[in-house]
C-alpha positions as CSV (number, residue, x, y, z in Angstrom):
1,M,141.6,-13.1,-12.7
2,H,145.2,-11.8,-12.6
3,H,146.3,-8.5,-13.7
4,Q,149.6,-7.9,-15.6
5,T,152.1,-5.2,-14.5
6,A,153.1,-2.5,-16.9
7,D,156.2,-4.4,-17.9
8,A,154.2,-7.7,-18.0
9,T,157.0,-9.6,-16.3
10,R,154.9,-10.9,-13.4
11,E,151.2,-11.3,-12.4
12,I,149.8,-9.3,-9.6
13,S,147.1,-10.9,-7.5
14,P,143.7,-9.1,-7.1
15,Y,143.6,-10.3,-3.6
16,R,145.3,-8.2,-0.9
17,L,146.2,-9.2,2.6
18,E,145.0,-5.9,4.3
19,P,143.0,-6.0,7.5
20,L,139.7,-4.1,7.7
21,R,140.4,-1.1,9.9
22,T,137.3,-1.6,12.1
23,F,138.7,-5.0,13.5
24,P,141.8,-5.6,15.3
25,R,144.6,-7.2,13.1
26,D,144.9,-10.2,15.5
27,L,141.2,-10.8,15.8
28,F,141.6,-14.5,14.7
29,A,145.1,-15.0,15.9
30,G,145.5,-18.7,17.2
31,K,142.3,-19.7,15.3
32,T,141.9,-21.9,12.1
33,V,139.1,-21.2,9.7
34,I,137.8,-23.2,7.0
35,V,136.5,-21.4,3.8
36,T,134.8,-23.6,1.2
37,G,134.9,-22.6,-2.4
38,S,138.0,-20.3,-1.6
39,G,140.0,-21.0,-4.8
40,D,138.4,-17.9,-6.5
41,G,136.0,-15.0,-6.2
42,I,134.3,-14.2,-2.9
43,G,135.6,-17.3,-1.2
44,A,139.2,-16.3,-2.0
45,A,138.6,-12.8,-0.8
46,I,137.2,-14.1,2.4
47,A,140.1,-16.5,3.0
48,V,142.7,-13.8,2.4
49,L,140.8,-11.4,4.8
50,F,140.7,-14.2,7.6
51,A,144.5,-14.5,7.0
52,A,144.9,-10.8,7.3
53,H,143.3,-10.9,10.8
54,G,145.7,-13.7,11.9
55,A,143.7,-16.8,11.1
56,R,145.4,-19.9,9.8
57,V,143.2,-20.6,6.7
58,A,142.1,-24.0,5.4
59,V,141.6,-23.2,1.6
60,H,139.0,-25.6,0.3
61,D,138.1,-25.8,-3.4
62,L,137.3,-28.4,-6.1
63,R,140.4,-27.4,-8.2
64,E,143.8,-28.1,-6.5
65,D,145.5,-25.4,-8.7
66,S,143.0,-22.8,-7.4
67,A,143.4,-23.7,-3.9
68,R,147.1,-23.7,-4.0
69,R,147.2,-20.3,-5.9
70,I,145.2,-18.6,-3.2
71,L,147.2,-20.3,-0.4
72,S,150.4,-19.0,-2.1
73,V,148.9,-15.4,-2.1
74,I,148.2,-15.8,1.6
75,A,151.8,-17.1,2.2
76,E,153.5,-14.4,0.1
77,Q,151.7,-11.8,2.3
78,G,152.7,-13.3,5.6
79,G,149.7,-15.4,6.3
80,E,149.4,-19.2,7.0
81,G,147.2,-22.1,5.9
82,D,146.8,-25.3,4.0
83,A,145.1,-26.1,0.6
84,F,142.5,-28.9,0.4
85,V,140.7,-30.4,-2.4
86,A,137.2,-31.6,-1.7
87,D,133.6,-31.6,-2.7
88,L,131.9,-30.4,0.6
């Protein structure tokens, strides 16, 4: 689910890399997390949120394009991770 800008020249991701104010931004710094089903929906939001708190995220999904899309959202917003395609 992507939203178009007013001028329709680029897509804006619904996922934002903003940390929760109740936790330190570096809560997961130096940690790697695996989020299964993170190519879309709740899994994607969780992956982006972990990245917002400093984690390197292993984005896992059945669809490579979805996993890579979320990984690019994370990378564009300063996070780190890798995309994996697997049926876990």
